[in-house]
N, CA, C and O of each residue as an XYZ file, in Angstrom:
844
protein
N     108.999    -50.008    110.535
C     109.119    -50.776    111.975
C     107.431    -51.225    112.368
O     107.038    -52.236    112.950
N     106.725    -50.200    111.875
C     104.740    -50.572    112.218
C     104.669    -51.951    111.490
O     104.222    -52.920    112.105
N     105.029    -52.053    110.398
C     104.924    -53.244    109.838
C     105.696    -54.686    110.437
O     105.326    -55.853    110.308
N     106.644    -54.253    110.986
C     107.480    -55.548    111.458
C     106.765    -56.011    113.035
O     106.766    -57.147    113.511
N     106.155    -54.713    113.672
C     105.579    -55.002    114.580
C     104.416    -55.841    114.748
O     104.161    -56.677    115.615
N     103.533    -55.311    113.392
C     102.487    -55.786    113.148
C     102.514    -57.444    112.952
O     101.753    -58.335    113.330
N     103.540    -57.435    112.314
C     103.813    -59.164    111.862
C     104.061    -59.939    112.952
O     103.514    -61.035    113.081
N     105.120    -59.324    114.064
C     104.843    -60.002    115.152
C     103.756    -60.226    116.116
O     103.708    -61.291    116.731
N     103.009    -59.438    116.271
C     101.902    -59.630    116.736
C     100.828    -60.798    116.028
O     100.208    -61.611    116.712
N     100.761    -60.735    114.921
C     100.118    -61.922    114.343
C     100.595    -63.118    114.201
O      99.930    -64.101    113.876
N     102.146    -63.088    114.512
C     102.763    -64.308    114.726
C     102.970    -65.170    116.246
O     103.355    -66.312    116.498
N     102.464    -63.899    117.187
C     102.309    -64.246    118.215
C     100.873    -64.928    118.790
O     100.621    -65.735    119.685
N     100.156    -64.267    117.917
C      98.481    -64.479    118.262
C      98.464    -66.008    117.514
O      97.664    -66.861    117.898
N      99.284    -66.232    116.572
C      98.949    -67.548    115.684
C      99.614    -68.477    116.741
O      98.997    -69.529    116.905
N     100.789    -68.315    117.530
C     101.329    -69.365    118.163
C     100.611    -69.525    119.552
O     100.864    -70.525    120.224
N      99.643    -68.489    120.052
C      98.919    -68.682    121.179
C      97.906    -69.589    120.810
O      97.602    -70.618    121.413
N      97.228    -68.983    119.415
C      96.174    -69.777    119.417
C      96.506    -71.216    118.769
O      95.532    -71.928    118.524
N      97.780    -71.707    118.472
C      98.311    -73.393    118.726
C      98.189    -73.806    119.980
O      97.546    -74.823    120.242
N      98.777    -73.089    120.892
C      99.111    -73.470    122.273
C      97.481    -73.999    122.767
O      97.189    -75.076    123.286
N      96.571    -72.864    122.416
C      95.410    -73.102    123.087
C      94.749    -74.320    122.388
O      94.112    -75.117    123.077
N      94.856    -74.475    121.224
C      94.159    -75.993    120.774
C      94.882    -76.740    121.310
O      94.149    -77.533    121.900
N      96.264    -77.084    121.541
C      96.819    -78.149    122.169
C      96.427    -78.311    123.501
O      96.691    -79.416    123.975
N      95.704    -77.271    124.443
C      95.407    -77.271    125.690
C      93.957    -77.964    125.689
O      93.595    -78.940    126.345
N      93.321    -77.289    124.889
C      91.511    -77.693    124.567
C      91.698    -79.142    124.660
O      91.258    -79.875    125.545
N      92.665    -79.592    123.266
C      92.632    -81.011    123.275
C      93.042    -82.097    124.663
O      92.488    -83.110    125.092
N      94.131    -81.426    125.048
C      94.458    -82.165    126.116
C      93.601    -82.235    127.374
O      93.728    -83.048    128.290
N      92.772    -81.326    127.279
C      91.482    -81.038    128.793
C      90.490    -82.446    128.272
O      89.978    -83.231    129.071
N      90.401    -82.515    127.171
C      89.414    -83.764    127.088
C      89.733    -84.970    127.659
O      88.992    -85.940    127.818
N      91.114    -84.817    128.016
C      91.176    -86.340    128.810
C      91.924    -87.480    127.805
O      92.449    -88.407    128.423
N      92.003    -87.510    126.772
C      92.680    -88.277    125.698
C      94.256    -88.263    125.937
O      94.975    -87.278    125.767
N      94.701    -89.615    126.389
C      96.380    -89.488    127.007
C      97.110    -89.017    125.396
O      98.031    -88.200    125.401
N      96.671    -89.532    124.247
C      97.538    -88.795    122.950
C      97.574    -87.672    123.124
O      98.713    -87.234    122.966
N      96.693    -86.780    123.445
C      96.315    -85.425    123.159
C      97.425    -84.860    124.253
O      98.388    -84.135    124.003
N      96.993    -85.429    125.619
C      98.016    -84.773    126.648
C      99.423    -85.073    126.201
O     100.207    -84.128    126.293
N      99.819    -86.043    125.804
C     101.209    -86.314    125.289
C     101.631    -85.597    124.384
O     102.844    -85.399    124.317
N     100.773    -85.031    123.469
C     101.192    -84.109    122.107
C     101.557    -82.578    123.199
O     102.594    -81.942    123.011
N     100.777    -82.266    124.040
C     101.127    -80.980    124.408
C     102.382    -81.199    125.559
O     103.273    -80.381    125.788
N     102.257    -82.108    126.009
C     103.502    -82.159    126.786
C     105.145    -82.322    126.214
O     106.163    -81.929    126.784
N     105.034    -82.987    124.992
C     105.835    -82.959    124.164
C     106.080    -81.465    123.536
O     107.264    -81.181    123.353
N     105.567    -80.944    123.351
C     105.414    -79.364    122.655
C     106.278    -78.730    123.803
O     107.445    -78.367    123.657
N     105.641    -78.656    124.823
C     106.115    -77.887    126.054
C     107.713    -78.529    126.397
O     108.701    -77.865    126.709
N     107.644    -79.685    126.272
C     108.996    -80.156    126.564
C     110.194    -79.505    125.840
O     111.264    -79.103    126.298
N     109.697    -79.515    124.546
C     110.960    -78.875    123.466
C     110.893    -77.158    123.912
O     111.944    -76.518    123.928
N     109.947    -76.683    124.166
C     109.878    -75.132    124.246
C     110.614    -74.768    125.708
O     111.194    -73.688    125.817
N     110.577    -75.530    126.607
C     110.628    -74.919    127.804
C     112.358    -75.434    128.080
O     113.145    -74.818    128.799
N     112.656    -76.646    127.345
C     114.118    -76.936    127.472
C     115.105    -75.946    127.436
O     115.874    -75.979    128.397
N     115.331    -74.953    126.485
C     116.119    -74.080    126.496
C     116.190    -73.222    127.760
O     117.207    -73.097    128.443
N     115.083    -72.678    127.988
C     114.838    -71.936    129.245
C     115.887    -72.720    130.628
O     116.914    -72.339    131.190
N     115.090    -73.850    130.766
C     115.988    -74.581    131.477
C     117.403    -74.699    131.582
O     118.077    -74.594    132.607
N     117.839    -74.960    130.261
C     119.346    -75.049    130.133
C     119.943    -74.006    130.385
O     121.034    -74.089    130.947
N     119.407    -72.750    130.047
C     120.134    -71.498    130.276
C     120.222    -71.057    131.733
O     121.030    -70.182    132.043
N     119.350    -71.679    132.730
C     119.245    -71.186    133.974
C     119.880    -72.447    135.157
O     119.975    -72.281    136.373
N     120.240    -73.648    134.409
C     120.832    -74.599    135.257
C     121.953    -75.027    134.411
O     121.984    -76.215    134.089
N     123.189    -73.974    133.866
C     124.162    -74.401    133.561
C     125.043    -74.994    134.685
O     125.125    -74.587    135.844
N     125.892    -76.371    133.926
C     126.653    -76.884    135.022
C     125.860    -77.973    135.635
O     126.583    -78.869    136.070
N     124.635    -78.160    135.795
C     123.691    -79.065    136.198
C     123.947    -80.218    135.438
O     124.192    -79.970    134.258
N     123.968    -81.633    135.819
C     123.906    -82.715    135.280
C     122.611    -83.110    134.311
O     121.468    -82.836    134.679
N     122.806    -83.597    133.385
C     121.824    -83.894    132.273
C     120.442    -84.884    133.167
O     119.286    -84.700    132.787
N     120.641    -85.590    133.982
C     119.485    -86.163    134.691
C     119.175    -85.256    135.698
O     117.949    -85.163    135.638
N     119.577    -84.536    136.587
C     119.134    -83.557    137.228
C     118.059    -82.362    136.563
O     116.947    -82.131    137.039
N     118.675    -81.622    135.294
C     117.869    -81.141    134.745
C     116.886    -81.642    134.174
O     115.957    -80.853    134.003
N     116.697    -82.958    133.707
C     115.696    -83.685    133.340
C     114.370    -83.874    134.356
O     113.188    -83.993    134.032
N     114.958    -83.860    135.666
C     113.981    -84.151    136.757
C     113.386    -82.825    136.971
O     112.202    -82.939    137.288
N     113.732    -81.776    136.918
C     113.236    -80.475    136.879
C     112.195    -80.222    136.036
O     111.045    -79.938    136.370
N     112.740    -80.362    134.668
C     111.774    -80.207    133.596
C     110.534    -81.374    133.658
O     109.360    -81.010    133.583
N     110.886    -82.752    133.797
C     109.703    -83.637    134.054
C     108.785    -83.079    135.143
O     107.611    -82.934    134.801
N     109.176    -82.679    136.627
C     108.509    -82.428    137.419
C     107.690    -81.078    137.295
O     106.711    -80.810    137.992
N     108.253    -80.225    136.260
C     107.294    -79.415    135.717
C     106.135    -79.722    134.911
O     105.045    -79.159    135.018
N     106.443    -80.702    134.048
C     105.430    -80.952    133.139
C     104.379    -81.803    133.817
O     103.210    -81.847    133.433
N     104.855    -82.467    134.834
C     103.835    -83.163    135.713
C     102.780    -82.148    136.636
O     101.559    -82.236    136.770
N     103.623    -81.281    137.138
C     102.743    -80.530    137.732
C     101.864    -79.406    137.002
O     101.139    -78.652    137.651
N     101.971    -79.349    135.688
C     100.945    -78.522    134.672
C     100.093    -79.870    134.263
O      99.050    -79.597    133.669
N     100.301    -81.060    134.438
C      99.512    -81.976    134.308
C      98.514    -82.247    135.356
O      97.343    -82.583    135.181
N      99.103    -82.067    136.416
C      98.106    -82.206    138.054
C      97.158    -80.992    137.777
O      95.996    -81.084    138.174
N      97.483    -80.091    137.256
C      96.823    -78.581    136.917
C      96.303    -78.569    136.059
O      95.825    -77.435    136.104
N      95.904    -79.070    135.024
C      95.915    -79.014    133.598
C      94.440    -78.297    133.701
O      94.168    -77.170    133.286
N      93.692    -79.074    134.250
C      92.082    -78.427    134.044
C      91.858    -77.238    134.264
O      90.949    -76.730    133.608
N      92.614    -76.368    135.274
C      92.284    -75.332    135.721
C      93.259    -74.153    134.905
O      93.268    -73.005    135.348
N      93.975    -74.468    133.842
C      94.516    -73.486    132.807
C      93.376    -73.173    132.081
O      92.606    -74.034    131.655
N      93.210    -71.809    131.899
C      92.444    -71.565    131.136
C      92.856    -70.861    129.254
O      92.180    -70.615    128.254
N      94.201    -70.787    129.597
C      94.377    -70.132    128.193
C      96.100    -70.132    128.140
O      96.714    -69.798    129.153
N      96.811    -70.515    126.932
C      98.061    -70.363    126.676
C      98.910    -71.328    127.802
O      99.078    -70.867    128.931
N      99.259    -72.219    127.577
C      99.938    -73.313    128.569
C     101.191    -73.040    128.358
O     101.969    -73.435    129.226
N     101.675    -72.412    127.353
C     103.444    -72.242    127.326
C     103.659    -71.124    128.701
O     104.415    -71.368    129.641
N     102.895    -69.985    128.583
C     103.187    -69.053    129.467
C     102.964    -69.555    130.727
O     103.645    -69.180    131.681
N     101.968    -70.470    130.845
C     101.892    -71.087    132.142
C     102.845    -72.019    132.587
O     103.125    -72.166    133.777
N     103.470    -72.799    131.446
C     104.538    -73.591    131.943
C     105.736    -72.789    132.151
O     106.625    -73.196    132.900
N     105.806    -71.836    131.626
C     107.181    -71.001    132.003
C     107.151    -70.561    133.553
O     108.227    -70.333    134.105
N     106.327    -70.475    134.042
C     105.735    -69.643    135.490
C     105.816    -70.947    136.340
O     105.887    -70.700    137.544
N     105.824    -72.181    136.044
C     105.824    -73.433    136.568
C     106.985    -73.526    136.643
O     107.401    -73.788    137.772
N     107.943    -73.378    135.621
C     109.453    -73.763    135.513
C     110.260    -72.817    136.089
O     111.440    -73.102    136.294
N     109.816    -71.717    136.393
C     110.634    -70.810    137.063
C     110.515    -70.883    138.517
O     111.441    -70.510    139.238
N     109.289    -71.400    139.037
C     109.437    -71.936    140.284
C     110.183    -73.046    140.556
O     111.000    -73.164    141.469
N     109.868    -73.878    139.714
C     110.815    -75.398    139.749
C     111.906    -75.075    139.917
O     112.461    -75.492    140.934
N     112.756    -74.078    138.850
C     114.308    -73.766    138.917
C     114.555    -73.255    140.072
O     115.564    -73.748    140.578
N     113.800    -72.088    140.998
C     113.922    -71.597    142.077
C     114.327    -72.727    143.090
O     115.428    -72.889    143.615
N     113.218    -73.448    143.240
C     113.233    -74.661    144.363
C     114.354    -75.351    144.266
O     115.012    -75.589    145.278
N     114.784    -75.821    142.903
C     116.171    -76.570    142.909
C     117.378    -75.899    143.403
O     118.290    -76.274    144.140
N     117.053    -74.480    142.611
C     118.419    -74.058    143.320
C     118.712    -73.695    144.759
O     119.853    -73.467    145.162
N     117.540    -73.648    145.574
C     117.680    -73.429    146.771
C     117.927    -74.767    147.533
O     118.188    -74.738    148.736
N     117.846    -75.943    146.843
C     117.698    -76.992    147.384
C     118.447    -77.975    146.492
O     117.787    -78.810    145.873
N     119.618    -77.946    146.391
C     120.411    -78.789    145.262
C     120.322    -80.263    145.464
O     120.453    -80.758    146.584
N     120.085    -81.017    144.318
C     120.204    -82.414    144.316
C     121.210    -82.924    145.168
O     122.349    -82.458    145.128
N     120.831    -84.018    146.086
C     121.858    -84.845    146.737
C     121.883    -86.355    146.441
O     120.983    -86.837    145.754
N     122.691    -86.982    146.839
C     122.481    -88.327    146.551
C     121.591    -89.084    146.580
O     121.101    -89.359    147.675
N     121.062    -89.698    145.340
C     119.626    -90.399    145.252
C     119.801    -91.593    146.326
O     120.816    -92.164    146.725
N     118.321    -91.772    146.670
C     117.844    -92.933    147.656
C     117.341    -94.083    146.883
O     116.646    -94.060    145.868
N     117.874    -95.237    147.626
C     117.463    -96.382    147.003
C     116.691    -97.251    148.160
O     117.433    -97.684    149.041
N     115.237    -97.574    148.276
C     114.883    -98.223    149.257
C     114.001    -99.534    148.924
O     114.135   -100.209    147.904
N     113.037    -99.785    150.005
C     112.558   -101.102    149.834
C     111.029   -100.619    149.384
O     110.683    -99.536    149.855
N     110.261   -101.173    148.688
C     108.829   -101.154    148.018
C     108.020   -100.688    149.303
O     108.369   -100.789    150.479
N     106.865   -100.158    148.789
C     105.615    -99.746    149.569
C     104.493    -99.902    149.066
O     104.421    -99.389    147.949
N     103.520   -100.424    149.431
C     102.174   -100.659    148.685
C     101.062    -99.383    149.164
O      99.970    -99.197    148.627
N     101.625    -98.579    150.289
C     100.302    -97.792    150.545
C     101.001    -96.478    150.890
O     102.230    -96.530    150.859
N     100.548    -95.532    151.150
C     101.059    -94.091    151.066
C     100.440    -93.213    152.365
O      99.863    -92.137    152.204
N     100.674    -93.904    153.797
C      99.812    -93.193    155.044
C     100.449    -91.628    155.141
O      99.640    -90.744    155.421
N     101.582    -91.319    154.967
C     102.031    -90.019    155.160
C     101.549    -89.074    154.437
O     101.134    -88.076    155.026
N     101.478    -89.136    153.004
C     100.959    -88.319    152.347
C      99.540    -88.120    152.089
O      99.166    -87.170    151.400
N      98.593    -89.093    152.681
C      97.455    -89.078    153.304
C      97.251    -88.131    154.763
O      96.186    -87.607    155.091
N      98.198    -88.077    155.331
C      98.111    -87.610    156.743
C      98.619    -86.129    156.762
O      98.388    -85.245    157.587
N      99.508    -86.102    155.417
C      99.703    -84.757    155.225
C      98.627    -83.943    154.532
O      98.589    -82.732    154.752
N      97.457    -84.693    153.438
C      96.859    -83.975    153.296
C      95.683    -83.683    154.125
O      94.994    -82.730    153.762
N      95.314    -84.370    155.230
C      94.382    -84.404    156.108
C      94.960    -83.241    156.909
O      94.233    -82.272    157.128
N      96.177    -83.265    157.350
C      96.649    -82.215    158.318
C      96.169    -80.752    157.811
O      95.444    -80.003    158.467
N      96.732    -80.462    156.453
C      96.517    -79.450    155.685
C      95.214    -78.705    155.673
O      94.978    -77.520    155.909
N      94.183    -80.011    155.233
C      92.711    -79.395    155.156
C      92.310    -79.203    156.571
O      91.686    -78.184    156.868
N      92.557    -79.935    157.317
C      92.008    -79.477    158.800
C      92.658    -78.431    159.188
O      92.071    -77.761    160.038
N      94.027    -77.937    158.736
C      94.181    -76.495    159.383
C      93.386    -75.457    158.439
O      93.092    -74.323    158.818
N      93.107    -75.916    157.310
C      92.482    -74.631    156.506
C      91.004    -74.631    156.884
O      90.447    -73.547    157.058
N      90.319    -75.797    157.025
C      89.171    -75.740    157.854
C      88.903    -74.808    158.962
O      87.795    -74.272    158.955
N      89.653    -74.545    159.832
C      89.667    -73.868    161.350
C      89.732    -72.673    160.895
O      90.690    -72.375    160.182
N      88.695    -71.685    161.210
C      88.684    -70.373    160.824
C      88.864    -69.575    162.375
O      88.687    -68.367    162.527
N      89.221    -70.451    163.374
C      89.289    -69.585    164.624
C      87.999    -69.491    165.337
O      88.066    -68.886    166.407
N      86.877    -69.932    165.006
C      85.620    -69.455    165.640
C      85.395    -70.525    166.384
O      85.541    -71.636    165.875
N      84.974    -70.377    167.812
C      84.904    -71.686    168.454
C      85.790    -72.718    168.805
O      85.524    -73.798    169.331
N      87.139    -72.152    168.367
C      88.317    -73.008    168.752
C      89.101    -72.386    169.905
O      89.068    -71.174    170.119
N      89.843    -73.290    170.680
C      91.102    -72.531    171.503
C      91.782    -72.079    170.609
O      91.983    -72.702    169.567
N      92.352    -70.690    170.900
C      93.490    -69.981    170.145
C      94.608    -70.619    170.065
O      95.220    -70.726    169.003
N      95.060    -71.187    171.330
C      96.352    -71.598    171.357
C      96.533    -72.916    170.640
O      97.638    -73.308    170.264
N      95.109    -73.761    170.417
C      95.114    -75.092    169.682
C      95.425    -74.530    168.105
O      96.356    -74.898    167.390
N      94.487    -73.640    167.809
C      94.671    -72.935    166.378
C      96.224    -72.627    165.913
O      96.698    -72.793    164.790
N      96.863    -72.144    167.066
C      98.037    -71.696    166.688
C      99.031    -72.850    166.377
O      99.777    -72.855    165.397
N      98.958    -73.870    167.360
C      99.611    -74.918    167.335
C      99.535    -75.596    166.064
O     100.542    -75.950    165.451
N      98.345    -75.785    165.654
C      97.662    -76.253    164.444
C      98.631    -75.882    163.221
O      99.284    -76.585    162.450
N      98.453    -74.415    163.360
C      99.242    -73.644    162.137
C     100.603    -73.484    162.081
O     101.169    -73.137    161.044
N     101.267    -73.743    163.271
C     102.687    -73.843    163.368
C     103.293    -75.257    162.765
O     104.333    -75.514    162.159
N     102.009    -76.179    163.269
C     102.774    -77.471    162.719
C     102.553    -78.048    161.100
O     103.145    -78.975    160.547
N     101.471    -77.143    160.556
C     101.121    -77.024    159.114
C     102.343    -76.394    158.384
O     102.792    -77.007    157.415
N     102.866    -75.334    158.729
C     103.849    -74.488    158.448
C     105.280    -75.263    158.264
O     106.141    -75.341    157.388
N     105.038    -75.838    159.690
C     106.457    -76.765    159.655
C     106.612    -77.837    158.538
O     107.610    -78.048    157.849
N     105.381    -78.482    158.507
C     105.345    -79.594    157.133
C     105.553    -79.007    155.942
O     106.283    -79.553    155.114
N     104.893    -77.721    155.671
C     105.059    -77.104    154.369
C     106.587    -76.720    154.003
O     107.016    -76.814    152.853
N     107.252    -76.343    154.940
C     108.592    -76.024    154.984
C     109.164    -77.078    154.672
O     109.828    -76.975    153.641
N     109.174    -78.231    155.238
C     109.909    -79.712    155.093
C     109.700    -80.000    153.573
O     110.609    -80.293    152.797
N     108.317    -79.870    153.239
C     108.153    -80.570    151.784
C     109.070    -79.701    150.967
O     109.845    -80.333    150.249
N     109.164    -78.187    150.910
C     109.708    -77.343    150.275
C     111.273    -77.568    150.030
O     111.952    -77.025    149.159
N     111.722    -78.559    151.064
C     113.469    -78.917    150.994
C     113.336    -80.349    150.374
O     114.349    -81.043    150.466
N     112.101    -80.973    149.675
C     112.427    -82.094    149.600
C     112.936    -81.979    147.435
O     112.599    -81.062    146.687
N     113.578    -82.941    147.137
C     113.506    -83.110    145.786
C     112.524    -82.595    144.954
O     111.527    -82.038    145.414
N     112.735    -82.742    143.689
C     111.391    -81.934    142.833
C     110.251    -83.281    142.792
O     109.038    -83.191    142.982
N     110.945    -84.388    142.521
C     109.759    -85.432    142.426
C     108.887    -85.325    143.530
O     107.673    -85.216    143.363
N     109.567    -85.352    144.974
C     108.800    -85.474    146.021
C     107.907    -84.347    146.105
O     106.757    -84.543    146.500
N     108.308    -83.140    145.770
C     107.615    -82.021    145.793
C     106.404    -82.025    144.815
O     105.467    -81.257    145.035
N     106.394    -82.614    144.059
C     105.739    -82.628    142.686
C     104.478    -83.619    143.307
O     103.304    -83.283    143.159
N     104.907    -85.003    144.089
C     104.255    -86.040    144.383
C     103.128    -85.223    145.444
O     101.923    -85.180    145.195
N     103.627    -84.722    146.408
C     102.815    -84.192    147.577
C     102.044    -83.104    147.034
O     101.026    -82.779    147.644
N     102.359    -82.506    146.013
C     101.497    -81.177    145.443
C     100.368    -82.019    144.896
O      99.223    -81.608    145.082
N     100.544    -83.063    144.295
C      99.495    -84.110    143.338
C      98.650    -84.739    144.624
O      97.438    -84.848    144.435
N      98.924    -84.962    145.302
C      98.217    -85.664    146.524
C      97.146    -84.253    147.142
O      95.916    -84.227    147.168
N      97.803    -83.529    147.446
C      97.166    -82.147    148.080
C      96.302    -81.242    147.139
O      95.677    -80.218    147.414
N      96.474    -82.056    145.689
C      95.189    -81.367    144.911
C      94.341    -82.092    144.387
O      93.664    -81.967    143.366
N      94.450    -83.211    145.494
C      93.360    -84.390    144.946
C      93.667    -85.406    144.081
O      92.757    -86.130    143.676
N      94.645    -85.557    143.778
C      95.038    -86.671    142.655
C      95.267    -87.936    143.491
O      95.967    -87.927    144.504
N      94.733    -88.867    143.087
C      95.308    -90.208    143.624
C      96.614    -91.012    143.106
O      97.297    -90.576    142.179
N      96.807    -91.810    143.549
C      98.195    -92.468    143.294
C      98.208    -93.228    141.690
O      99.176    -93.545    140.998
N      96.854    -93.358    141.449
C      96.825    -94.084    139.854
C      97.188    -93.025    139.017
O      98.165    -93.073    138.270
N      96.153    -91.715    139.155
C      96.321    -90.418    138.447
C      97.918    -89.875    138.012
O      98.385    -89.656    136.894
N      98.635    -89.738    139.588
C      99.742    -89.750    139.327
C     100.990    -90.550    138.802
O     102.051    -90.095    138.375
N     100.690    -91.537    138.907
C     101.440    -92.754    138.045
C     101.389    -92.401    136.653
O     102.400    -92.296    135.959
N      99.979    -92.181    136.158
C      99.828    -91.974    134.585
C     100.613    -90.968    134.344
O     101.474    -91.080    133.471
N     100.459    -89.726    135.111
C     101.148    -88.511    134.403
C     102.674    -88.976    134.673
O     103.431    -88.857    133.709
N     103.161    -89.444    135.764
C     104.761    -89.737    135.533
C     105.300    -90.752    134.555
O     106.420    -90.688    134.050
N     104.433    -91.664    134.338
C     104.529    -92.594    133.284
C     104.326    -92.277    131.770
O     104.742    -92.984    130.852
N     103.533    -90.958    131.621
C     103.228    -90.327    130.410
C     104.684    -89.787    130.201
O     105.205    -90.083    129.126
N     105.476    -88.965    131.166
C     106.590    -88.147    130.892
C     107.937    -88.710    130.765
O     108.913    -88.206    130.211
N     107.806    -90.131    131.526
C     108.699    -91.122    131.198
C     108.486    -92.556    130.779
O     108.413    -93.531    131.527
N     108.419    -92.536    129.779
C     108.045    -94.003    129.520
C     108.689    -95.322    130.155
O     108.234    -96.411    130.502
N     110.183    -94.623    130.147
C     110.841    -95.885    130.805
C     110.729    -96.204    132.269
O     111.417    -97.131    132.697
N     109.747    -95.380    133.286
C     109.860    -95.799    134.544
C     108.824    -96.813    134.797
O     107.714    -96.888    134.269
N     109.350    -97.582    135.684
C     108.960    -98.764    135.846
C     107.961    -98.593    137.111
O     108.025    -97.542    137.749
N     106.827    -99.830    137.575
C     106.064    -98.975    138.499
C     106.723    -99.236    140.055
O     106.286    -98.661    141.052
N     107.850   -100.207    140.076
C     108.292   -100.772    141.182
C     109.273    -99.444    141.747
O     109.314    -99.061    142.916
N     109.945    -98.932    140.734
C     110.661    -97.931    140.883
C     109.951    -96.431    141.301
O     110.415    -95.517    141.983
N     108.857    -96.536    140.724
C     108.171    -95.211    141.306
C     107.397    -95.430    142.450
O     106.865    -94.411    142.892
N     107.196    -96.412    143.021
C     106.841    -96.540    144.466
C     108.261    -96.671    145.209
O     108.262    -96.093    146.295
N     109.193    -97.155    144.947
C     110.645    -96.922    145.650
C     110.707    -95.462    145.935
O     110.682    -95.028    147.087
N     110.797    -94.607    144.737
C     110.759    -93.210    144.820
C     109.892    -92.225    145.933
O     110.137    -91.231    146.617
N     108.728    -93.134    145.678
C     107.563    -92.356    146.965
C     107.876    -92.846    148.196
O     107.625    -92.097    149.140
N     108.426    -94.054    148.468
C     108.782    -94.468    149.753
C     109.850    -93.755    150.265
O     109.896    -93.566    151.481
N     110.666    -93.352    149.581
C     111.986    -92.194    149.764
C     111.650    -90.909    150.044
O     112.422    -90.104    150.565
N     110.330    -90.642    149.661
C     110.082    -89.285    149.949
C     109.602    -89.034    150.940
O     109.721    -87.970    151.548
N     108.654    -90.472    151.427
C     108.046    -90.267    152.693
C     109.149    -90.496    153.926
O     109.056    -90.065    155.076
N     110.122    -91.227    153.402
C     111.427    -91.321    154.971
C     112.097    -89.888    154.818
O     112.584    -89.392    155.834
N     112.158    -89.169    153.587
C     112.991    -88.022    153.583
C     111.929    -86.905    154.409
O     112.470    -86.043    155.102
N     110.892    -86.930    154.347
C     109.977    -86.045    154.862
C     109.975    -86.260    156.078
O     110.098    -85.250    156.771
N     109.845    -87.548    156.778
C     110.117    -87.957    158.274
C     111.275    -87.316    158.780
O     111.303    -86.584    159.770
N     112.219    -87.623    158.063
C     113.682    -87.451    158.665
C     113.583    -85.846    158.882
O     114.034    -85.392    159.934
N     113.011    -84.974    157.929
C     113.019    -83.510    158.055
C     112.121    -83.156    159.033
O     112.336    -82.041    159.510
N     111.093    -83.812    159.522
C     110.400    -83.252    160.379
C     110.656    -83.814    161.864
O     109.846    -83.632    162.774
N     111.855    -84.510    162.016
C     112.321    -84.991    163.130
C     113.381    -84.491    163.765
O     113.717    -84.767    164.917
N     114.105    -83.490    162.760
C     115.238    -82.506    162.875
C     114.679    -81.391    163.852
O     115.382    -80.425    164.152
């Protein structure tokens, strides 16, 4: 029994070393190395996803997995070790969000070249975080806090793509960087389709905030 446990420990250590090597290579910034990490994560995270979202369509499950990988990509520089364990935590969170907010009929709309709402969202949250209550009117601070919490609650109700897009904006990623991440994980994604989905996200968020 001790020998078997010892062997398992050695195998676990080898697996972690392999994951760490993939992580360090991906953090160097080369797209092909990042793709290797995403591909490895996609293969190993898929069974966990399938077991938790039984009965869901392939398309909806793919969306959850893709948004998980994009979230990992957004925070890639912050991961210190074992991206697989980190990926499992992110995936669990994404699955929980998906189960709380099941997918609805997909929206299709006009294109958009700018993204004012996501910029406003970032500025609003940054403004909220920059106020510690000193030298400000208490009621104004409470009003700001209530508004930010309302925005955050609305974002949580959005589909996975939208939540991940706004997460990227709030983490300081620009639209070009986010496009690169989404494109790397969905080679068939067209720029026009990407922009349409962002436009839909903004309109859906406005709709939630107005209700």
